[in-house]
BALUM-541897 format. One line per field, with one value per residue (C-alpha): residue number from 1; x, y, z. Coordinates in nm, 2 decimals. Each point is the difference from the previous one (the first is absolute). Layout:
N
resi [NUM,...]
x [X,...]
y [Y,...]
z [Z,...]
This chain:
532
resi [1,2,3,4,5,6,7,8,9,10,11,12,13,14,15,16,17,18,19,20,21,22,23,24,25,26,27,28,29,30,31,32,33,34,35,36,37,38,39,40,41,42,43,44,45,46,47,48,49,50,51,52,53,54,55,56,57,58,59,60,61,62,63,64,65,66,67,68,69,70,71,72,73,74,75,76,77,78,79,80,81,82,83,84,85,86,87,88,89,90,91,92,93,94,95,96,97,98,99,100,101,102,103,104,105,106,107,108,109,110,111,112,113,114,115,116,117,118,119,120,121,122,123,124,125,126,127,128,129,130,131,132,133,134,135,136,137,138,139,140,141,142,143,144,145,146,147,148,149,150,151,152,153,154,155,156,157,158,159,160,161,162,163,164,165,166,167,168,169,170,171,172,173,174,175,176,177,178,179,180,181,182,183,184,185,186,187,188,189,190,191,192,193,194,195,196,197,198,199,200,201,202,203,204,205,206,207,208,209,210,211,212,213,214,215,216,217,218,219,220,221,222,223,224,225,226,227,228,229,230,231,232,233,234,235,236,237,238,239,240,241,242,243,244,245,246,247,248,249,250,251,252,253,254,255,256,257,258,259,260,261,262,263,264,265,266,267,268,269,270,271,272,273,274,275,276,277,278,279,280,281,282,283,284,285,286,287,288,289,290,291,292,293,294,295,296,297,298,299,300,301,302,303,304,305,306,307,308,309,310,311,312,313,314,315,316,317,318,319,320,321,322,323,324,325,326,327,328,329,330,331,332,333,334,335,336,337,338,339,340,341,342,343,344,345,346,347,348,349,350,351,352,353,354,355,356,357,358,359,360,361,362,363,364,365,366,367,368,369,370,371,372,373,374,375,376,377,378,379,380,381,382,383,384,385,386,387,388,389,390,391,392,393,394,395,396,397,398,399,400,401,402,403,404,405,406,407,408,409,410,411,412,413,414,415,416,417,418,419,420,421,422,423,424,425,426,427,428,429,430,431,432,433,434,435,436,437,438,439,440,441,442,443,444,445,446,447,448,449,450,451,452,453,454,455,456,457,458,459,460,461,462,463,464,465,466,467,468,469,470,471,472,473,474,475,476,477,478,479,480,481,482,483,484,485,486,487,488,489,490,491,492,493,494,495,496,497,498,499,500,501,502,503,504,505,506,507,508,509,510,511,512,513,514,515,516,517,518,519,520,521,522,523,524,525,526,527,528,529,530,531,532]
x [12.59,-0.22,-0.23,-0.15,-0.14,-0.11,-0.19,-0.17,-0.12,-0.13,-0.18,-0.20,-0.15,-0.16,-0.38,0.03,-0.14,0.18,-0.32,0.01,0.31,-0.20,-0.20,0.29,-0.11,0.36,0.10,0.04,0.20,0.22,0.08,0.09,0.27,0.10,0.33,0.06,-0.35,-0.03,-0.27,0.07,-0.30,0.05,-0.31,-0.18,0.23,-0.02,0.31,-0.09,0.19,0.17,0.13,0.11,0.19,0.16,0.12,0.13,0.20,0.13,0.11,0.20,0.14,0.12,0.20,-0.21,0.10,0.37,-0.01,-0.19,0.26,0.28,-0.16,-0.03,0.36,0.16,0.07,0.04,-0.33,-0.01,0.23,-0.01,0.13,0.20,-0.17,-0.17,-0.37,-0.03,-0.28,-0.10,0.32,-0.12,-0.27,0.18,-0.01,0.28,0.28,-0.08,0.31,-0.02,0.33,0.09,0.35,0.08,-0.12,-0.30,-0.21,-0.24,0.22,0.03,-0.38,-0.07,0.26,-0.16,-0.35,0.12,0.14,-0.33,-0.20,0.23,-0.05,-0.37,-0.05,0.21,-0.23,-0.31,0.09,0.16,0.36,0.08,-0.14,-0.01,0.11,-0.36,-0.05,-0.14,-0.05,-0.37,0.03,0.21,0.03,0.12,0.15,0.04,-0.16,-0.10,0.08,0.14,-0.35,-0.27,0.07,0.02,-0.29,-0.22,0.10,-0.04,-0.35,-0.09,0.12,-0.16,-0.15,0.36,0.15,0.07,0.32,0.06,-0.22,0.15,0.00,0.13,0.15,0.08,-0.09,0.24,-0.30,0.07,-0.37,0.06,0.28,-0.18,-0.33,0.16,0.23,-0.27,-0.11,0.29,0.25,0.36,0.12,-0.19,0.02,0.23,0.07,0.10,0.17,-0.04,0.24,0.25,0.25,-0.10,-0.02,-0.36,-0.08,-0.36,0.09,0.31,-0.18,-0.28,0.26,0.19,-0.32,-0.11,0.34,-0.04,-0.35,0.15,0.30,-0.24,-0.05,0.25,0.37,0.12,-0.25,0.21,-0.06,-0.36,0.06,0.05,0.10,-0.08,0.30,0.32,0.20,0.18,0.19,-0.31,-0.21,0.29,0.03,-0.38,0.07,-0.15,0.19,0.10,-0.21,-0.31,0.10,-0.15,0.13,-0.11,0.17,-0.04,-0.18,-0.31,-0.20,-0.18,-0.35,0.09,0.17,-0.24,0.09,0.33,0.12,-0.26,-0.26,0.15,-0.29,-0.24,0.20,-0.01,-0.38,-0.09,0.29,0.27,-0.21,-0.28,0.26,0.14,-0.36,-0.01,0.32,-0.13,-0.30,0.22,0.22,-0.30,-0.09,0.37,-0.02,-0.33,0.13,0.31,-0.16,-0.37,-0.08,-0.05,-0.37,-0.06,0.26,-0.16,0.26,0.02,-0.37,-0.05,0.27,-0.15,-0.34,0.16,0.17,-0.32,-0.18,0.27,0.21,-0.27,-0.33,0.15,-0.14,0.23,-0.06,-0.08,-0.17,0.11,-0.30,0.06,-0.32,0.20,0.04,0.33,0.14,-0.08,0.37,0.04,-0.11,0.26,0.27,-0.08,-0.01,0.36,0.09,-0.15,0.04,0.36,0.09,-0.17,-0.04,0.27,0.03,0.29,0.07,0.30,0.21,-0.08,-0.25,-0.33,-0.28,-0.24,-0.30,-0.11,0.17,-0.15,-0.36,-0.11,-0.07,-0.24,-0.28,-0.16,-0.16,-0.35,-0.27,0.13,0.09,-0.35,-0.12,0.28,0.13,-0.20,-0.24,0.27,0.09,-0.36,-0.13,0.29,0.14,0.34,0.03,0.20,0.09,-0.06,0.19,-0.21,0.14,-0.19,0.04,-0.23,0.03,0.04,0.15,-0.30,-0.21,-0.27,-0.03,-0.03,-0.31,0.22,0.24,-0.29,-0.12,0.35,0.05,-0.35,0.10,0.33,-0.17,-0.29,0.23,0.19,-0.34,-0.14,0.30,-0.03,-0.38,-0.10,-0.36,-0.16,-0.23,-0.29,0.06,0.04,-0.32,-0.19,0.12,-0.10,-0.34,-0.08,0.04,-0.27,0.21,-0.10,0.10,0.31,0.05,0.00,0.27,0.21,0.00,0.06,0.31,0.15,-0.03,0.17,0.32,0.20,0.15,0.27,0.25,0.28,0.12,0.20,-0.06,0.26,-0.15,0.21,-0.10,0.09,0.25,0.28,0.37,0.04,-0.28,0.13,0.34,-0.17,-0.19,0.30,0.23,-0.27,0.00,0.38,0.02,-0.28,0.22,0.29,-0.21,-0.14,0.35,0.13,-0.28,0.05,0.38,0.07,0.21,-0.24,0.26,0.16,-0.18,0.19,-0.32,0.02,0.34,-0.06,-0.25,0.23,0.29,-0.21,-0.14,0.35,0.09,-0.31,0.07,0.26,-0.22,-0.30,0.21,0.13,0.36,0.00,-0.20,-0.21,0.22,-0.06,-0.35,-0.30,-0.23,-0.27,0.24,0.15,-0.35,-0.10,0.33,-0.06,-0.36,0.11,0.27,-0.23]
y [13.73,0.28,-0.22,0.30,0.13,-0.35,-0.02,0.34,-0.13,-0.32,0.20,0.18,-0.33,-0.06,-0.01,0.00,-0.30,-0.15,0.03,0.38,0.00,-0.15,0.32,0.07,-0.17,-0.05,-0.17,-0.35,0.10,0.25,-0.26,-0.29,-0.08,-0.26,-0.17,-0.28,-0.16,0.07,0.23,0.14,0.17,0.18,0.22,-0.19,0.16,0.33,0.13,0.33,0.22,0.22,-0.30,-0.17,0.30,0.03,-0.37,0.04,0.31,-0.19,-0.29,0.26,0.16,-0.34,-0.04,-0.30,0.03,0.03,-0.29,-0.21,0.06,-0.08,-0.34,-0.09,0.12,-0.23,0.25,-0.15,0.13,-0.28,0.21,-0.21,-0.30,0.19,-0.16,0.09,-0.09,-0.16,-0.25,0.21,-0.11,-0.36,0.10,0.28,0.01,-0.15,0.25,0.20,0.12,0.00,0.03,-0.10,0.09,0.08,-0.33,-0.05,-0.27,-0.07,-0.25,-0.21,0.02,-0.11,-0.29,-0.13,0.02,-0.18,-0.28,-0.01,-0.03,-0.28,-0.19,0.06,-0.12,-0.31,-0.08,0.07,-0.20,-0.29,0.04,0.05,-0.31,-0.14,-0.36,-0.11,0.19,0.34,0.25,0.00,0.23,0.29,0.09,0.35,0.03,0.36,0.24,0.37,0.15,-0.33,-0.16,0.26,0.14,-0.33,-0.16,0.30,0.02,-0.37,0.01,0.32,-0.14,-0.34,0.01,0.03,-0.27,-0.28,-0.13,-0.23,0.05,0.26,-0.03,0.23,-0.06,0.29,-0.07,-0.16,-0.19,-0.36,-0.03,0.23,-0.22,-0.32,0.11,0.12,-0.30,-0.25,-0.16,0.13,-0.24,0.09,-0.15,0.25,0.30,0.30,0.20,0.36,0.15,0.38,0.17,0.26,-0.09,-0.36,0.05,0.09,-0.22,-0.09,-0.06,-0.20,-0.22,-0.07,-0.06,-0.26,-0.18,0.00,-0.14,-0.28,-0.07,-0.03,-0.22,-0.28,-0.06,0.21,-0.10,0.35,0.24,0.31,-0.06,0.08,0.32,0.35,0.31,0.37,0.12,0.20,-0.25,-0.23,-0.17,-0.09,-0.11,-0.23,-0.15,-0.07,-0.20,0.24,0.04,0.36,-0.03,-0.01,0.30,0.34,0.29,0.36,0.31,0.18,0.28,-0.22,-0.02,-0.32,0.15,0.15,-0.31,-0.21,0.18,-0.19,-0.34,-0.01,-0.02,-0.33,-0.21,0.24,-0.01,-0.38,0.01,0.25,-0.02,0.25,0.19,0.06,0.09,0.26,0.15,0.02,0.20,0.21,0.10,0.11,0.19,0.18,0.12,0.10,0.21,0.16,0.07,0.17,0.20,0.08,0.34,-0.04,0.10,-0.30,-0.24,-0.31,-0.09,0.36,0.04,-0.33,0.10,0.34,-0.15,-0.24,0.29,0.20,-0.29,-0.11,0.30,0.26,-0.16,-0.25,-0.31,-0.27,-0.28,-0.05,-0.30,-0.14,-0.17,-0.17,-0.12,-0.27,-0.33,-0.07,0.31,-0.17,0.04,0.36,0.16,-0.21,0.09,0.37,-0.03,-0.09,0.24,0.30,-0.09,-0.13,0.30,0.29,-0.14,0.23,0.23,0.23,0.21,-0.03,0.22,-0.22,0.25,-0.12,0.03,0.29,-0.21,-0.35,-0.21,-0.28,-0.13,-0.35,-0.17,-0.30,-0.14,-0.29,-0.06,0.11,-0.13,-0.22,0.30,0.13,-0.29,0.04,0.35,0.24,0.04,0.19,0.20,0.11,0.04,-0.02,0.30,-0.01,0.14,-0.23,0.14,-0.27,-0.07,-0.19,-0.15,-0.19,-0.11,0.08,-0.36,-0.34,-0.31,-0.23,0.09,-0.26,0.15,0.37,0.05,-0.07,0.28,0.24,-0.07,0.04,0.34,0.11,-0.09,0.20,0.31,-0.03,-0.02,0.32,0.17,-0.13,0.10,0.36,0.04,-0.20,-0.01,0.27,-0.04,0.13,-0.25,-0.29,0.12,-0.01,-0.35,-0.13,0.18,-0.17,-0.33,0.12,0.11,0.30,0.20,-0.08,-0.33,0.17,0.25,-0.28,-0.22,0.29,0.11,-0.34,0.04,0.34,0.01,0.32,0.01,0.26,-0.28,0.05,-0.24,-0.01,-0.23,-0.14,-0.16,-0.20,-0.18,-0.36,-0.16,-0.08,-0.02,0.35,0.14,-0.18,0.16,0.34,-0.04,-0.13,0.28,0.26,-0.10,-0.02,0.36,0.11,-0.12,0.20,0.32,-0.04,-0.06,0.31,0.21,-0.13,0.03,-0.36,-0.28,-0.25,-0.25,-0.13,-0.23,0.01,-0.08,-0.36,-0.06,0.01,-0.28,-0.22,0.06,-0.08,-0.32,-0.13,0.06,-0.18,-0.31,-0.15,0.10,-0.19,-0.31,0.01,0.07,0.34,0.15,0.31,0.23,0.37,-0.06,0.18,-0.20,-0.04,-0.16,-0.22,-0.12,-0.07,-0.20,-0.20,-0.08,-0.11,-0.23,-0.16]
z [10.14,0.14,0.22,0.17,-0.32,-0.10,0.33,-0.07,-0.34,0.17,0.26,-0.27,-0.10,0.33,-0.04,-0.38,-0.18,-0.30,-0.19,0.03,-0.22,-0.28,-0.03,-0.23,-0.32,-0.11,0.33,-0.14,-0.30,0.20,0.27,-0.22,-0.25,-0.26,-0.10,-0.24,0.04,0.38,0.14,0.35,0.16,0.33,-0.02,0.28,0.26,0.19,-0.17,-0.16,-0.25,0.26,0.20,-0.32,-0.11,0.34,-0.01,-0.36,0.11,0.30,-0.23,-0.21,0.32,0.12,-0.33,-0.12,-0.36,0.08,0.25,-0.25,-0.27,0.25,0.08,-0.37,-0.07,0.26,0.27,0.35,0.13,0.27,0.21,0.32,-0.19,-0.25,-0.30,-0.32,-0.05,-0.34,-0.02,-0.30,-0.18,0.01,-0.25,-0.19,-0.38,-0.20,-0.06,0.32,0.19,0.38,0.18,0.36,0.11,-0.37,-0.14,-0.22,0.17,-0.28,-0.20,0.32,0.06,-0.36,0.02,0.32,-0.15,-0.31,0.22,0.19,-0.33,-0.13,0.32,0.02,-0.35,0.07,0.30,-0.20,-0.31,0.19,-0.11,0.37,0.18,0.34,0.09,-0.07,-0.33,-0.10,0.29,0.10,0.31,0.11,0.37,0.08,0.35,0.12,0.24,-0.01,-0.33,-0.12,0.04,0.00,-0.35,-0.19,0.18,-0.06,-0.37,-0.07,0.15,-0.19,-0.33,0.03,-0.36,-0.13,0.21,-0.25,0.15,0.30,0.31,0.24,0.37,0.27,0.35,0.23,0.36,0.23,0.14,-0.11,-0.09,-0.30,-0.14,0.07,-0.15,-0.32,-0.06,0.08,-0.32,-0.21,-0.16,0.09,-0.32,-0.21,0.23,-0.04,0.32,-0.03,0.31,0.01,0.24,-0.11,0.27,0.03,0.37,0.07,0.29,-0.10,-0.37,0.07,0.26,-0.25,-0.27,0.20,0.09,-0.37,-0.09,0.25,-0.14,-0.35,0.11,0.08,-0.38,-0.18,-0.02,-0.06,0.15,-0.07,-0.37,0.05,0.19,-0.13,0.21,-0.02,0.19,-0.03,0.22,-0.25,0.29,0.21,-0.30,-0.11,0.35,-0.02,-0.32,-0.26,-0.32,-0.10,-0.32,0.22,0.23,-0.09,0.20,0.04,0.13,0.33,-0.17,-0.03,0.32,0.08,-0.02,-0.34,-0.14,-0.20,-0.32,0.00,0.12,0.28,-0.28,-0.13,0.12,-0.18,-0.32,0.01,0.06,-0.27,-0.24,-0.08,-0.26,0.25,0.26,-0.25,-0.03,0.38,0.00,-0.29,0.20,0.29,-0.24,-0.15,0.35,0.06,-0.31,0.10,0.35,-0.15,-0.27,0.09,0.16,0.37,-0.04,-0.23,0.16,0.14,0.26,0.11,0.03,0.18,0.25,0.06,0.06,0.25,0.18,0.00,0.17,0.25,0.09,-0.07,0.12,0.24,-0.15,0.14,-0.25,-0.37,-0.15,-0.34,-0.16,-0.34,-0.16,-0.17,0.19,-0.17,0.18,0.34,0.11,-0.12,0.33,0.19,-0.26,0.03,0.37,0.00,-0.27,0.18,0.37,-0.02,-0.22,0.18,0.35,0.14,0.30,-0.10,-0.30,-0.23,0.23,0.31,0.16,0.13,-0.25,0.05,-0.12,-0.02,-0.26,-0.21,0.06,0.07,-0.33,-0.03,-0.21,-0.18,-0.34,-0.06,0.03,0.28,0.21,-0.03,0.22,0.25,0.09,-0.21,0.29,0.19,-0.30,-0.06,0.35,0.24,0.18,-0.17,-0.35,-0.23,-0.35,-0.26,-0.31,-0.25,-0.32,-0.27,-0.36,-0.29,-0.11,0.16,-0.16,0.03,-0.30,0.08,0.35,-0.11,0.21,0.30,-0.10,-0.05,0.35,0.13,-0.16,0.12,0.35,-0.02,-0.13,0.25,0.30,-0.09,-0.06,0.33,0.20,-0.14,0.01,0.30,0.12,0.21,0.30,-0.20,-0.28,0.25,0.18,-0.33,-0.07,0.34,0.00,-0.32,0.19,0.25,0.29,0.21,0.30,0.20,-0.17,-0.34,0.13,0.15,-0.30,-0.23,0.19,-0.05,-0.37,-0.03,-0.20,0.07,-0.34,-0.08,0.00,-0.26,-0.27,-0.31,-0.30,-0.25,-0.31,-0.25,-0.32,0.09,0.25,-0.25,0.08,-0.13,0.22,0.31,-0.06,-0.03,0.33,0.20,-0.13,0.07,0.37,0.01,-0.12,0.24,0.29,-0.14,-0.02,0.35,0.13,-0.17,0.14,0.35,-0.02,0.08,-0.15,-0.16,-0.08,0.32,0.25,0.33,0.18,-0.12,0.16,0.37,0.01,-0.21,0.24,0.31,-0.17,-0.07,0.37,0.12,-0.20,0.24,0.30,-0.14,-0.07,0.35,-0.09,0.17,0.29,-0.05,0.20,-0.06,-0.15,0.14,0.24,-0.27,-0.25,0.27,0.10,-0.36,-0.06,0.31,-0.10,-0.35,0.15,0.25]
């Protein structure tokens, strides 16, 4: 990517207020687009027509369309691991052909999903039972992509959760396991262990402890476990029958995996039909991404706005702000999706990047965030691009006035970030309160909002399974586009490995079986303190 020209475009915006762009009466229409019930508005940014055209041309020059097609076709675009990237195949339409190493993978995907649906229905209708009767609770044990996706989606789709209660354990901290299992009945609990290799240290430690908890009352605890894994040998050793083991291929990365077996807890919670709608929403976004012109393509435009803000203007973070309480875990989910994918330092050819890579992603639902960190967003010295999302409708018809106030707050925040409040306006307000002289000036200055702070807004009709699928797939493809533009591999995660290796080596040191030879003086001091 031509970062020098990008910097030149960004430099032109210095001193220009976003409001100046709205002198063009067609600004809002020109810098927004629709797709399958979604409205994406990026007009409240300092991106102008010239900069947008440059970014679109750079996307074409980067071979975005060809690389997108290569991903969907099953080409091994994850070059550092020699793998295809085919989470999209998990939601592909019946009859689609996607080949990996000459084999169509879709029949296998469909067969696994059919097995999942059969098992989910059995759990939901009581034909699969625990030692104490019908399953009342499902505990998913995983970490990273094996946890963040399902827990986010189960919370998001709470109005559709009419199956057993779902709980999630991820942290190796024993408090997480203890707090979740407290109050559950082992005899009516199903435990799902989500680990592709069945070796993830946090997951398997928690799984062993959950099994020990169940053994106190259940004669055959393995009969109340299911596994999301490709290791038939290890799952059998754990006592889990092959009929309750659901595997997935190495072309599905963990943070992209809830469309398949990792989504079993979600399928049990909302039912196979609603899960199919969730997949359909993602598939609709896949189709849009593949077919829509780049100028009207939601994932492409979302990615280009992100590049404009981060690589162009140097804004180091972005805040994801869903005005939907049930999306409370979406920012954390997108944090992993984006930061694990595009948090890289070298390009595909191994050369150092010529620009910064992915931004820091964070956020909380509105309106809670307004009473926490919005102060910094409005009046702090750092500029934080904001990504608002809100539904036209809520689910609680008898509380519709709540939803009206929620939407009003969402729209007001994006307007306030852009417009701000000038010193003259603040002075007028304080003068009306009777202040004069130096005190008037001092108090007025505290009430100035610089404004000119960018935001985008995504509006959907209602948070249905279909819509949630659209939103998640939208952000997945945004990550892909940004990765292509930056020339990095968005699908490996070697940065996760080093800490794991060192943690395994420190285990025997902390237990006293080994001495901390070769460790730095800080680590040795910390070990000694913990052992004292």
